[in-house]
LUMNUTOR-205134 format. One line per 2 residues: number of its first residue (from 1); their letters; for each residue x negated, y negated, z of C-alpha. Coordinates in pm, 1 decimal. Last residue first. Example, Ala and Ser with C-alpha at 12.3 -4.5 7.8 and 13.67 -1.06 7.14 Angstrom:
2 = sa = -1367.0 106.0 714.0 ~ -1230.0 450.0 780.0
***
This chain:
593 = ei = 4253.6 -5043.2 4681.4 ~ 4064.8 -5202.9 4392.1
591 = fg = 3690.6 -5262.3 4381.3 ~ 3458.8 -5452.1 4148.4
589 = li = 3277.1 -5453.0 3831.3 ~ 3032.6 -5171.6 3925.3
587 = eg = 2794.8 -5074.3 3615.4 ~ 2884.1 -4763.9 3492.5
585 = ke = 2768.7 -4871.1 3114.7 ~ 2562.1 -5149.1 3182.4
583 = vn = 2669.3 -5525.3 3239.5 ~ 2612.6 -5832.5 3067.1
581 = dg = 2857.4 -6130.1 3248.5 ~ 3067.9 -6308.3 3058.3
579 = qk = 3373.4 -6343.8 3289.8 ~ 3175.3 -6270.1 3641.1
577 = at = 3083.4 -5938.2 3797.8 ~ 3147.8 -5832.1 4144.0
575 = ia = 3516.4 -5897.1 4221.0 ~ 3669.8 -5742.3 4539.9
573 = vi = 3991.6 -5658.2 4719.9 ~ 4201.7 -5601.3 4368.5
571 = rg = 4525.9 -5455.4 4454.9 ~ 4666.7 -5095.2 4388.7
569 = ti = 4777.8 -4826.6 4139.9 ~ 4452.7 -4652.9 4085.5
567 = pa = 4146.0 -4625.8 3840.6 ~ 4281.4 -4902.4 3658.1
565 = pv = 4161.4 -4933.6 3276.0 ~ 3887.6 -5104.2 3158.2
563 = em = 3954.2 -5162.1 2785.8 ~ 3687.4 -5147.0 2544.2
561 = pg = 3611.5 -5485.4 2323.4 ~ 3440.8 -5454.7 1950.5
559 = fy = 3143.3 -5207.1 1827.3 ~ 2882.8 -5373.5 1997.5
557 = ae = 3089.7 -5392.3 2332.5 ~ 3286.9 -5650.2 2454.1
555 = vy = 3434.1 -5482.1 2798.6 ~ 3780.8 -5565.4 2906.2
553 = ci = 3951.2 -5609.1 3211.8 ~ 4263.2 -5452.3 3393.8
551 = pk = 4389.7 -5255.7 3178.2 ~ 4681.6 -5030.4 3289.6
549 = dq = 4565.7 -4680.4 3346.3 ~ 4708.8 -4698.6 3709.9
547 = kf = 4930.7 -5016.8 3767.3 ~ 4743.6 -5337.5 3860.9
545 = et = 4763.1 -5614.2 4159.9 ~ 4621.5 -5948.5 4225.6
543 = gi = 4518.8 -5934.2 4579.0 ~ 4185.8 -6080.8 4541.4
541 = np = 4260.8 -6367.4 4206.1 ~ 4210.0 -6252.4 3814.8
539 = at = 3854.0 -6360.1 3672.2 ~ 3810.5 -6643.5 3490.8
537 = sv = 3479.4 -6858.1 3625.8 ~ 3304.6 -6832.8 3281.2
535 = da = 3537.1 -6985.3 3099.7 ~ 3553.7 -6857.6 2728.5
533 = vd = 3876.6 -6728.3 2740.9 ~ 4041.9 -6486.5 2495.5
531 = yq = 3982.1 -6154.4 2644.1 ~ 4050.2 -6178.6 3008.4
529 = wl = 3850.7 -6053.0 3220.6 ~ 3584.8 -6001.2 2947.5
527 = vk = 3264.3 -5853.9 3068.7 ~ 3010.2 -5819.9 2835.5
525 = gk = 2858.1 -5500.8 2659.3 ~ 2736.5 -5154.1 2795.5
523 = vp = 3024.1 -4904.5 2797.0 ~ 3282.2 -4752.4 3030.4
521 = sq = 3219.9 -5058.7 3248.8 ~ 3366.8 -4959.7 3618.2
519 = ip = 3640.2 -5096.5 3888.7 ~ 3579.5 -4915.7 4177.8
517 = ka = 3831.1 -4721.0 4456.3 ~ 3911.4 -4869.9 4746.2
515 = np = 3948.8 -4630.7 5061.0 ~ 3601.6 -4713.3 5266.6
513 = yk = 3649.6 -5138.1 5226.3 ~ 3421.2 -5269.4 5404.3
511 = av = 3175.1 -4962.5 5377.0 ~ 3171.7 -4964.0 5012.8
509 = la = 3144.6 -5361.6 5002.3 ~ 2830.4 -5363.5 5218.9
507 = di = 2686.4 -5065.7 4958.2 ~ 2771.4 -5284.0 4668.2
505 = df = 2582.6 -5547.6 4783.0 ~ 2626.8 -5810.7 4533.2
503 = kp = 2311.9 -5870.7 4325.5 ~ 2117.1 -6225.4 4289.1
501 = me = 1893.6 -6189.2 3924.2 ~ 1539.8 -6128.3 3977.8
499 = vv = 1337.6 -6359.7 3785.1 ~ 1036.7 -6158.9 3564.5
497 = pr = 783.1 -6428.9 3504.2 ~ 712.1 -6500.3 3155.2
495 = tv = 432.3 -6376.3 2849.9 ~ 458.3 -5975.7 2975.4
493 = ii = 292.6 -5797.2 2720.8 ~ 480.9 -5444.5 2692.2
491 = pa = 272.8 -5206.2 2566.0 ~ 474.1 -5010.4 2230.3
489 = ga = 629.8 -4662.7 2332.3 ~ 942.5 -4746.7 2083.1
487 = ka = 1163.0 -4771.2 2380.0 ~ 886.8 -4996.5 2545.1
485 = ka = 890.4 -5214.2 2205.9 ~ 1288.3 -5236.7 2205.2
483 = ae = 1311.3 -5342.7 2606.3 ~ 1040.5 -5617.4 2564.3
481 = ld = 1242.6 -5707.2 2272.5 ~ 1542.4 -5736.1 2467.4
479 = te = 1407.2 -5935.8 2721.1 ~ 1265.3 -6154.6 2512.8
477 = fr = 1577.2 -6224.6 2325.2 ~ 1763.2 -6289.4 2694.9
475 = kk = 1503.9 -6544.6 2785.4 ~ 1536.2 -6738.9 2424.7
473 = ai = 1912.0 -6706.4 2485.7 ~ 1923.2 -6842.2 2856.9
471 = gs = 1718.3 -7154.9 2747.3 ~ 2025.3 -7399.8 2818.8
469 = ky = 2035.7 -7516.4 2533.6 ~ 2041.8 -7191.4 2339.6
467 = dr = 2283.3 -7042.3 2585.6 ~ 2536.4 -7350.2 2555.5
465 = yq = 2533.7 -7317.8 2149.7 ~ 2601.9 -6923.2 2187.7
463 = re = 2882.6 -6999.7 2364.9 ~ 3001.3 -7285.2 2125.9
461 = hm = 2925.7 -7153.2 1810.8 ~ 3127.9 -7341.1 1560.9
459 = af = 3184.3 -7668.6 1757.3 ~ 2786.2 -7693.0 1870.4
457 = ef = 2679.2 -7595.3 1582.9 ~ 2887.4 -7865.9 1396.2
455 = le = 2807.4 -8130.0 1647.2 ~ 2476.0 -8018.2 1634.1
453 = ed = 2475.6 -8088.9 1219.6 ~ 2642.0 -8438.4 1267.0
451 = dq = 2425.9 -8553.4 927.6 ~ 2109.1 -8560.5 1170.8
449 = gr = 2204.9 -8453.9 1511.1 ~ 2503.3 -8492.3 1767.1
447 = dw = 2276.8 -8609.0 2032.6 ~ 2391.8 -8418.6 2353.2
445 = ge = 2410.3 -8646.0 2710.9 ~ 2677.9 -8299.4 2804.5
443 = ek = 2964.2 -8547.9 2829.6 ~ 2898.0 -8709.3 2507.4
441 = mm = 2879.8 -8313.7 2386.5 ~ 3236.2 -8241.6 2537.5
439 = qe = 3374.3 -8558.4 2362.2 ~ 3271.5 -8501.5 2063.1
437 = fk = 3347.4 -8118.9 2094.7 ~ 3716.7 -8251.1 2150.3
435 = pl = 3733.9 -8449.9 1907.0 ~ 3615.5 -8171.7 1662.4
433 = en = 3887.1 -7921.3 1774.1 ~ 4154.1 -7943.1 1457.3
431 = pf = 4497.8 -7719.7 1540.2 ~ 4406.6 -7331.3 1492.1
429 = ed = 4761.1 -7146.6 1390.8 ~ 4804.3 -7383.3 1116.2
427 = qp = 4515.3 -7194.2 903.6 ~ 4690.0 -6822.8 906.4
425 = ng = 4985.5 -7036.0 650.0 ~ 5281.9 -6875.5 788.5
423 = ty = 5404.5 -6488.1 804.2 ~ 5331.0 -6379.4 1141.9
421 = fe = 5436.5 -6029.5 1244.7 ~ 5670.1 -6035.2 1615.0
419 = lg = 5525.9 -5853.3 1902.7 ~ 5740.8 -5669.1 2174.5
417 = ke = 5499.7 -5420.8 2232.7 ~ 5773.9 -5122.1 2131.5
415 = kv = 5818.6 -5333.2 1814.7 ~ 5410.2 -5381.7 1716.9
413 = ie = 5370.1 -5017.1 1787.6 ~ 5674.7 -4936.0 1573.4
411 = ii = 5532.3 -5122.1 1273.7 ~ 5204.6 -4914.3 1315.7
409 = ep = 5415.7 -4559.5 1295.4 ~ 5605.7 -4703.5 978.7
407 = al = 5270.2 -4737.3 806.6 ~ 5179.3 -5130.4 711.0
405 = kg = 5202.7 -5183.3 327.1 ~ 4899.2 -5291.2 134.8
403 = pl = 4688.0 -5579.7 46.8 ~ 4729.8 -5757.8 393.3
401 = tg = 4830.2 -6131.5 415.2 ~ 4622.5 -6315.0 588.1
399 = tk = 4499.9 -6358.3 942.5 ~ 4795.0 -6435.6 1176.3
397 = gl = 4956.8 -6127.1 991.4 ~ 5021.2 -5898.3 1273.0
395 = im = 4834.8 -5618.9 1169.7 ~ 4552.6 -5850.2 1145.8
393 = nm = 4615.6 -5977.1 1488.5 ~ 4613.2 -5675.8 1613.8
391 = td = 4299.4 -5585.3 1529.5 ~ 4134.4 -5883.1 1664.5
389 = kd = 4357.6 -5819.9 2013.7 ~ 4216.8 -5469.0 2031.1
387 = it = 4435.7 -5165.7 1936.7 ~ 4363.1 -4846.2 2198.8
385 = kw = 4653.7 -4576.6 2219.3 ~ 4681.3 -4584.3 1860.6
383 = rp = 4653.1 -4213.7 1850.1 ~ 4763.6 -3949.7 2098.6
381 = eg = 4544.7 -3805.0 2344.7 ~ 4416.4 -3459.7 2347.8
379 = kl = 4029.2 -3590.4 2509.5 ~ 3910.1 -3540.7 2114.8
377 = th = 4272.3 -3723.4 1984.7 ~ 4139.4 -3987.6 2231.4
375 = ml = 3797.6 -4038.2 2154.0 ~ 3854.3 -4014.6 1760.6
373 = nm = 4130.3 -4300.2 1815.3 ~ 3907.1 -4509.6 1943.9
371 = la = 3669.4 -4476.8 1670.8 ~ 3883.8 -4530.1 1418.2
369 = tn = 4051.2 -4816.1 1602.4 ~ 3677.9 -5011.9 1591.0
367 = kv = 3557.7 -4869.8 1235.0 ~ 3914.7 -5042.4 1120.9
365 = yq = 3825.8 -5366.5 1311.4 ~ 3499.1 -5374.1 1210.9
363 = sf = 3551.7 -5378.4 794.5 ~ 3777.0 -5636.7 890.7
361 = pt = 3522.0 -5880.6 991.3 ~ 3326.8 -5810.8 833.0
359 = vl = 3412.5 -5604.9 499.7 ~ 3581.9 -5321.6 440.1
357 = pp = 3895.6 -5456.2 229.1 ~ 4243.5 -5430.1 427.0
355 = yg = 4393.8 -5160.6 278.1 ~ 4751.8 -5178.6 490.6
353 = lr = 4636.4 -5051.1 827.6 ~ 4834.8 -4694.2 734.6
351 = pw = 4560.2 -4668.0 412.2 ~ 4232.5 -4745.6 630.3
349 = vy = 4318.8 -4525.1 952.9 ~ 4310.4 -4167.3 722.6
347 = ev = 4030.7 -4239.7 550.3 ~ 3841.7 -4429.4 873.5
345 = eq = 3916.2 -4117.7 1049.1 ~ 3726.5 -3920.3 788.7
343 = fl = 3427.4 -4079.8 827.1 ~ 3413.2 -4067.5 1238.0
341 = mv = 3479.1 -3705.8 1183.8 ~ 3182.5 -3710.6 985.8
339 = al = 3010.7 -3899.7 1208.4 ~ 3081.0 -3659.2 1495.9
337 = en = 2980.2 -3365.2 1288.1 ~ 2615.6 -3558.8 1274.6
335 = lt = 2642.1 -3564.4 1631.9 ~ 2658.1 -3222.2 1706.6
333 = ve = 3007.8 -3128.4 1872.4 ~ 3092.2 -2934.8 2137.1
331 = kk = 3333.2 -2636.8 2112.1 ~ 3681.5 -2640.0 2328.9
329 = gq = 3720.9 -2560.4 2700.5 ~ 3937.0 -2895.6 2789.0
327 = nr = 3663.7 -2932.9 3016.3 ~ 3369.6 -2845.4 2745.4
325 = ls = 3576.0 -3119.8 2520.6 ~ 3549.2 -3412.7 2758.9
323 = mn = 3172.0 -3346.6 2813.2 ~ 3131.8 -3352.4 2463.8
321 = ia = 3297.3 -3667.6 2368.6 ~ 3155.5 -3856.2 2714.9
319 = gh = 2755.9 -3715.2 2564.8 ~ 2869.8 -3850.1 2228.5
317 = fg = 2988.0 -4165.6 2314.1 ~ 2666.7 -4380.5 2321.2
315 = kl = 2536.3 -4216.8 1999.8 ~ 2830.1 -4263.2 1807.6
313 = da = 2838.2 -4614.9 1855.1 ~ 2458.1 -4647.3 1800.6
311 = mm = 2546.0 -4455.9 1463.7 ~ 2806.8 -4713.9 1404.3
309 = sg = 2542.8 -5015.3 1488.7 ~ 2348.3 -4847.9 1233.2
307 = mm = 2563.5 -4755.6 1018.5 ~ 2747.8 -5120.5 927.4
305 = gg = 2521.5 -5256.4 692.3 ~ 2592.8 -4964.3 410.1
303 = pl = 3015.1 -5152.4 404.9 ~ 3233.5 -4849.3 499.6
301 = gc = 3414.1 -4696.2 186.7 ~ 3527.8 -4370.6 391.6
299 = gv = 3497.5 -4175.9 79.3 ~ 3240.6 -4313.0 -112.2
297 = ll = 3047.8 -4371.7 222.8 ~ 2973.6 -3999.5 232.0
295 = ss = 2773.5 -4055.1 -83.2 ~ 2463.6 -4146.9 171.4
293 = cq = 2152.7 -4361.6 57.9 ~ 1905.4 -4387.2 344.9
291 = yn = 1671.7 -4693.6 427.3 ~ 1943.5 -4808.4 656.9
289 = tp = 1935.5 -4417.2 853.1 ~ 1599.4 -4622.5 1035.1
287 = ei = 1782.4 -4866.4 1201.8 ~ 1598.6 -5173.0 1220.5
285 = fy = 1536.4 -5341.3 1551.4 ~ 1194.7 -5249.3 1608.8
283 = gl = 1134.5 -5333.0 1276.1 ~ 1161.0 -5717.1 1301.1
281 = yd = 876.7 -5747.0 1577.1 ~ 556.8 -5777.4 1416.0
279 = di = 566.8 -5471.3 1187.4 ~ 902.8 -5585.4 1040.8
277 = ft = 738.6 -5944.9 980.2 ~ 425.5 -5787.4 816.7
275 = qt = 606.7 -5597.5 618.4 ~ 808.4 -5919.9 446.9
273 = lr = 447.2 -6056.5 411.3 ~ 327.1 -5742.8 222.2
271 = ra = 617.1 -5751.9 -40.8 ~ 610.5 -6081.5 -83.0
269 = em = 210.6 -6032.6 -131.1 ~ 338.4 -5793.3 -354.8
267 = ya = 574.5 -5994.5 -560.0 ~ 365.9 -6271.4 -594.5
265 = dm = 78.3 -6062.6 -814.4 ~ 362.8 -5875.1 -980.9
263 = ni = 488.8 -6237.7 -1145.2 ~ 816.1 -6073.1 -1263.5
261 = dk = 944.0 -6184.2 -1587.0 ~ 1275.5 -6336.7 -1636.5
259 = vm = 1552.9 -6163.7 -1847.1 ~ 1697.9 -6179.4 -2163.1
257 = fg = 1954.4 -5937.6 -2224.1 ~ 1882.8 -5621.5 -2470.3
255 = ad = 1970.3 -5304.7 -2266.8 ~ 1578.7 -5211.5 -2181.2
253 = kl = 1586.1 -5567.6 -2034.2 ~ 1903.3 -5513.0 -1800.8
251 = ma = 1686.9 -5193.4 -1732.1 ~ 1371.9 -5337.7 -1631.6
249 = qi = 1510.2 -5627.4 -1415.8 ~ 1719.9 -5408.2 -1263.4
247 = ti = 1435.1 -5155.5 -1163.2 ~ 1170.5 -5455.7 -1050.4
245 = vd = 1464.1 -5645.0 -838.7 ~ 1513.3 -5383.3 -636.7
243 = ph = 1847.9 -5255.9 -553.1 ~ 2058.4 -5362.1 -257.1
241 = ik = 2084.8 -5302.2 99.3 ~ 2168.9 -4943.4 254.1
239 = gw = 1924.4 -4748.0 104.4 ~ 1757.4 -4956.7 -174.4
237 = sl = 1533.2 -5246.5 -140.4 ~ 1363.9 -5331.7 226.8
235 = pe = 1031.7 -5296.8 194.7 ~ 1075.1 -5403.9 -140.2
233 = ma = 1313.6 -5620.8 -285.1 ~ 1674.9 -5712.4 -265.2
231 = vd = 1896.1 -5791.3 -616.9 ~ 2227.1 -6037.9 -696.8
229 = iy = 2281.3 -6033.1 -1050.5 ~ 2402.2 -6346.6 -1222.6
227 = da = 2613.9 -6440.6 -1518.6 ~ 2780.9 -6164.9 -1611.6
225 = ga = 2974.5 -6098.3 -1905.6 ~ 3087.8 -5759.5 -1978.6
223 = ra = 2735.9 -5632.5 -2058.9 ~ 2622.3 -5762.4 -1763.2
221 = ve = 2916.0 -5584.2 -1503.5 ~ 2834.7 -5258.0 -1696.5
219 = lm = 2475.8 -5281.1 -1606.1 ~ 2519.9 -5402.9 -1264.2
217 = sa = 2764.4 -5131.5 -1190.4 ~ 2507.3 -4892.5 -1286.2
215 = vs = 2289.3 -5000.6 -1047.8 ~ 2565.7 -5057.9 -763.0
213 = fg = 2678.9 -4679.4 -781.7 ~ 2466.8 -4510.4 -523.6
211 = pg = 2704.2 -4468.0 -196.1 ~ 2457.7 -4734.8 10.8
209 = sh = 2306.2 -4935.4 -293.5 ~ 2503.6 -5295.0 -218.0
207 = gh = 2644.7 -5477.4 -436.5 ~ 2607.9 -5830.6 -535.7
205 = yq = 2799.8 -5938.4 -889.3 ~ 2753.3 -6348.9 -978.1
203 = vk = 3039.4 -6492.6 -1261.0 ~ 2999.8 -6864.1 -1367.6
201 = ih = 3373.4 -6992.1 -1521.1 ~ 3375.7 -7162.8 -1814.9
199 = py = 3484.8 -6844.2 -1972.2 ~ 3781.5 -6823.4 -1768.9
197 = kk = 4078.6 -6595.9 -1914.1 ~ 3795.6 -6388.4 -2143.1
195 = ki = 3531.8 -6436.7 -1877.1 ~ 3759.9 -6309.3 -1587.5
193 = es = 3881.3 -6040.5 -1809.2 ~ 3584.3 -5896.2 -1886.1
191 = tl = 3416.0 -5914.2 -1509.9 ~ 3752.2 -5681.3 -1402.0
189 = rg = 3679.1 -5449.4 -1679.9 ~ 3321.9 -5430.6 -1609.9
187 = lf = 3381.3 -5377.6 -1254.2 ~ 3634.5 -5081.7 -1326.7
185 = ap = 3400.3 -4884.9 -1527.2 ~ 3132.0 -4934.9 -1249.4
183 = rg = 3387.0 -4832.7 -980.4 ~ 3330.5 -5059.5 -688.7
181 = ig = 3215.9 -4841.6 -353.3 ~ 2884.0 -5037.7 -304.9
179 = am = 3019.0 -5114.7 30.0 ~ 3001.2 -5516.8 15.4
177 = dk = 3077.2 -5496.4 -378.3 ~ 3123.3 -5926.9 -354.6
175 = lc = 3250.7 -5993.9 -710.5 ~ 3131.0 -6353.1 -711.2
173 = ie = 3347.1 -6584.8 -905.6 ~ 3216.7 -6970.6 -1000.9
171 = dc = 3309.7 -7297.5 -1009.1 ~ 3611.0 -7336.4 -780.9
169 = gy = 3876.3 -7605.8 -815.0 ~ 4176.3 -7474.5 -653.6
167 = ev = 4372.6 -7361.9 -974.3 ~ 4037.4 -7165.7 -1020.9
165 = vk = 4109.4 -6998.6 -679.9 ~ 4456.5 -6916.7 -752.8
163 = dv = 4396.0 -6727.9 -1142.0 ~ 4129.8 -6548.9 -957.7
161 = vg = 4352.6 -6435.6 -661.0 ~ 4609.2 -6295.6 -938.6
159 = my = 4308.4 -6177.0 -1106.8 ~ 4190.2 -5947.0 -830.8
157 = ye = 4557.6 -5789.3 -806.7 ~ 4585.1 -5725.4 -1171.0
155 = vt = 4271.2 -5551.4 -1192.9 ~ 4358.3 -5315.2 -917.9
153 = hv = 4321.1 -5316.9 -515.4 ~ 4679.1 -5173.0 -456.6
151 = ps = 4576.2 -4800.5 -517.7 ~ 4216.9 -4823.7 -336.9
149 = yt = 3854.8 -4894.1 -407.4 ~ 3691.5 -5186.7 -252.1
147 = is = 3573.1 -5598.7 -390.0 ~ 3561.3 -5870.7 -168.2
145 = la = 3634.9 -6148.1 -461.8 ~ 3355.4 -6402.4 -357.2
143 = vq = 3499.2 -6772.5 -462.3 ~ 3188.1 -7019.4 -509.6
141 = si = 3216.0 -7345.9 -511.4 ~ 2915.7 -7554.7 -601.0
139 = mg = 2848.6 -7817.2 -274.0 ~ 2886.3 -8155.5 -231.9
137 = gk = 3106.9 -8187.7 77.9 ~ 3447.3 -8256.2 -92.3
135 = ka = 3364.7 -7960.6 -351.2 ~ 3276.5 -7710.0 -41.0
133 = gi = 3573.0 -7851.9 131.3 ~ 3860.7 -7818.2 -135.7
131 = vs = 3700.7 -7448.6 -210.9 ~ 3698.4 -7295.6 111.6
129 = gk = 4022.9 -7491.3 220.5 ~ 4161.3 -7287.0 -40.4
127 = ln = 4033.9 -6965.1 22.7 ~ 4222.3 -6941.0 386.4
125 = rh = 4536.2 -6926.9 119.5 ~ 4374.7 -6696.9 -188.4
123 = dn = 4444.0 -6402.3 44.5 ~ 4099.1 -6142.6 -5.3
121 = lg = 4204.9 -6008.2 264.2 ~ 3830.5 -6018.8 393.4
119 = cf = 3817.7 -6406.5 263.2 ~ 3504.0 -6464.6 84.9
117 = sr = 3305.5 -6806.1 31.5 ~ 2976.2 -6831.8 -106.4
115 = ai = 2909.1 -7196.2 -81.9 ~ 2655.4 -7298.0 -357.3
113 = nt = 2335.9 -7587.3 -318.2 ~ 2233.7 -7563.4 42.1
111 = gq = 1966.4 -7843.4 114.6 ~ 2050.5 -7929.6 490.5
109 = ka = 2290.5 -8217.8 342.4 ~ 2507.6 -8002.6 185.5
107 = kv = 2508.0 -7737.7 446.6 ~ 2639.9 -8014.2 711.2
105 = ky = 2887.6 -8160.3 436.0 ~ 2986.8 -7824.9 379.9
103 = ml = 3029.3 -7726.5 756.9 ~ 3234.0 -8054.5 857.0
101 = fr = 3521.4 -7875.2 633.6 ~ 3502.5 -7558.0 803.4
99 = vd = 3482.8 -7782.5 1188.7 ~ 3813.2 -7981.5 1027.8
97 = ep = 3993.6 -7708.7 953.1 ~ 3949.6 -7514.4 1278.8
95 = vp = 3809.6 -7199.0 1292.0 ~ 3890.7 -6862.2 1304.3
93 = nm = 3690.2 -6521.9 1476.6 ~ 3435.2 -6293.4 1399.3
91 = rl = 3211.4 -6652.9 1271.1 ~ 3030.3 -6852.5 1025.1
89 = an = 3356.6 -6971.5 841.0 ~ 3650.1 -6699.0 1006.4
87 = lg = 3936.3 -6886.7 772.9 ~ 3681.8 -6834.4 463.0
85 = re = 3378.0 -6620.0 563.3 ~ 3077.6 -6784.5 489.5
83 = lm = 2778.3 -6688.9 277.2 ~ 2505.0 -6938.0 163.4
81 = ht = 2375.9 -7037.9 -144.5 ~ 2013.0 -7170.7 -232.4
79 = qi = 1918.0 -7289.8 -647.7 ~ 1560.4 -7288.1 -709.2
77 = ga = 1457.3 -7641.1 -839.3 ~ 1106.0 -7571.3 -718.1
75 = kn = 1167.8 -7852.2 -491.6 ~ 1504.8 -7740.9 -352.2
73 = fp = 1331.4 -7378.1 -328.4 ~ 1063.5 -7485.0 -70.9
71 = at = 1347.6 -7700.3 100.6 ~ 1587.3 -7423.0 135.8
69 = we = 1363.7 -7239.4 429.8 ~ 1303.4 -7589.0 643.6
67 = rv = 1634.3 -7740.9 628.9 ~ 1827.8 -7381.3 724.3
65 = ak = 1586.7 -7294.7 1011.0 ~ 1599.6 -7651.3 1167.8
63 = np = 1985.3 -7645.9 1141.9 ~ 1954.1 -7306.4 1328.9
61 = ne = 1772.4 -7420.7 1614.5 ~ 1621.4 -7166.8 1837.3
59 = gf = 1650.3 -6971.3 2149.5 ~ 1617.9 -6658.6 1930.1
57 = ll = 1988.2 -6568.9 1989.8 ~ 2088.9 -6900.5 1882.0
55 = nv = 1869.8 -6836.5 1521.5 ~ 2045.2 -6494.7 1484.5
53 = qe = 2439.6 -6714.7 1539.9 ~ 2288.7 -6939.6 1249.8
51 = fa = 2216.4 -6631.3 981.8 ~ 2519.2 -6455.5 1071.8
49 = gg = 2709.7 -6526.5 794.9 ~ 2549.4 -6804.7 636.4
47 = nt = 2148.2 -6842.4 537.9 ~ 1898.2 -6843.3 204.4
45 = ev = 2027.5 -6652.2 -59.7 ~ 1773.6 -6742.8 -344.1
43 = rd = 1895.1 -6802.6 -710.5 ~ 1711.3 -6865.2 -1043.0
41 = fc = 1472.0 -6598.1 -978.5 ~ 1181.3 -6416.0 -1181.5
39 = gm = 887.1 -6651.0 -1117.5 ~ 757.4 -6442.1 -819.1
37 = dv = 617.5 -6790.0 -760.9 ~ 894.9 -6917.8 -586.1
35 = iv = 920.1 -6595.5 -401.3 ~ 549.7 -6653.3 -261.6
33 = pa = 638.7 -7060.7 -209.8 ~ 939.9 -6922.5 86.8
31 = ie = 703.8 -6634.4 233.2 ~ 540.8 -6871.8 490.2
29 = kl = 830.4 -7044.0 546.5 ~ 1044.1 -6787.3 637.8
27 = qh = 817.0 -6677.8 843.1 ~ 777.4 -7009.4 1098.3
25 = vm = 1175.2 -7025.2 1068.8 ~ 1248.4 -6690.0 1247.3
23 = pv = 1298.5 -6351.7 998.9 ~ 1615.6 -6195.1 1085.5
21 = yk = 1785.1 -6022.9 1325.6 ~ 2008.1 -5688.5 1381.7
19 = gs = 1868.7 -5440.5 1110.7 ~ 1899.3 -5369.0 767.7
17 = sq = 2207.3 -5508.4 641.0 ~ 2121.0 -5861.9 790.1
15 = wm = 1783.1 -5832.9 670.8 ~ 1852.7 -5775.3 299.1
13 = dr = 2122.7 -6014.5 359.9 ~ 1910.1 -6348.5 408.4
11 = yl = 1673.6 -6256.5 132.2 ~ 1901.2 -6179.6 -149.3
9 = ls = 1707.0 -6303.3 -407.2 ~ 1906.2 -6392.1 -700.4
7 = fk = 1835.3 -6301.2 -1090.4 ~ 1967.8 -6437.4 -1397.1
5 = ie = 2063.2 -6241.0 -1713.7 ~ 2029.6 -6441.4 -2036.3
3 = ra = 2222.4 -6357.8 -2360.7 ~ 1977.7 -6234.4 -2666.0
1 = m = 1986.9 -6474.4 -2962.7
***
């Protein structure tokens, strides 16, 4: 009898890999029964990753979204699965263990059946808490191996991780080929080894289309014993996303596997609904190049979902880089040339940073470092001049053990800065915090929610949750949407009064301090006077002295934090932007004299 291969629809990741936002809960509820009617899915990826944060950015309750989105699949007997980042859980930075453990309990109660847990460094210590927490919370524990292609990422390397997480009690293994650069034959060998050693373990394959390997990879892992294949559907499949279920179903059926039939009437209806979501507003935030595959991704290994933000970064720096080149008497570069140069710089940076798999957040760290290197070298400055705090924590081992060795030049930078490498368990650096958040909720008069879900959301995404509760998030999204429509040439319908925010009288400050120099933001983003402090009142005291070219503050852009250097040696005489303020490129943050 033919062996059955089952499909999982990545309705969350399809959107996250294509644009900034995902559908709202009323849209998800509309399409869920149609997905059920397609009849070909045993699993649907419903939440996790940035899903909760995106709902907070809408100004909507993410807990309501998860409950209502998973309910139709639970009723139909279709398993739901979420994605979480191990030590980082649902955010980009480490999470205390008690908050991580609460997450699994909450998500299980909300209707999510499977926790797909990955560590961007494949450090089994970061995954141990995920396995234990998922099992205690009542979920199926699926550990995802972050797949990449390098001299150190061998079958033996990955099997070492598998051995540990199986020992911890995980139920399933996912091959998370987030950039789609896993070579098909290699993935087949890895799948075969897992099934041979642990025949009771279910294996699921997840591969993006980006560089074009994933269809061949799906056939290879199926032949090697995989149980589930992740797929997408039009109009979001292919490009930087995932292969379409129609193609994969036909391929596997021809190869002799048992696969479920697709109700094409339901498929076309789901396709139509997805297109209406795009036309409604989501399409304004989809990068057009995300519809295109690119073999250039084979070399740099960056995940396809990053291409949109990366091109936005390059467009933002393109003019400044060409101005610098003109001033040096050098030839200007086109945007395409700049993109190829960044790909090449990623290839240079990646091995020297110890081959971290290029998955969130480590793909951002490597890309940001490469981008800063490129900016500095094109200005005639040395590489590694700008390394942000999160990247340095990765280098120091505070987020886990790097798969490869750091280059001597990176080790020398650590010594020059007087920093120390960390060899302990990363989770130990982040003590439990739930009692603190319980107290803050009590002081705010906020309800902890059904099954403590509001407490969890607050503890996981404090600042974004506060913005949601205050209404700021919804207003910000409406402004974002209006700006996107204006850029696309669509008519703007103003549905709320426009409130003018108070501004500092810059002219008066210039007159008061005629010898002072303005401190200007190099990019559009969020002001961080202290990079790791959330208190919005935080800023240097008037009179604080800074040396020229030393960082006064940071601005958090889409691609990461940028230092704002002091234009002169002097003392702060005025501050015009608070911690957390959103500022435009060139906006004055303060004055130094």
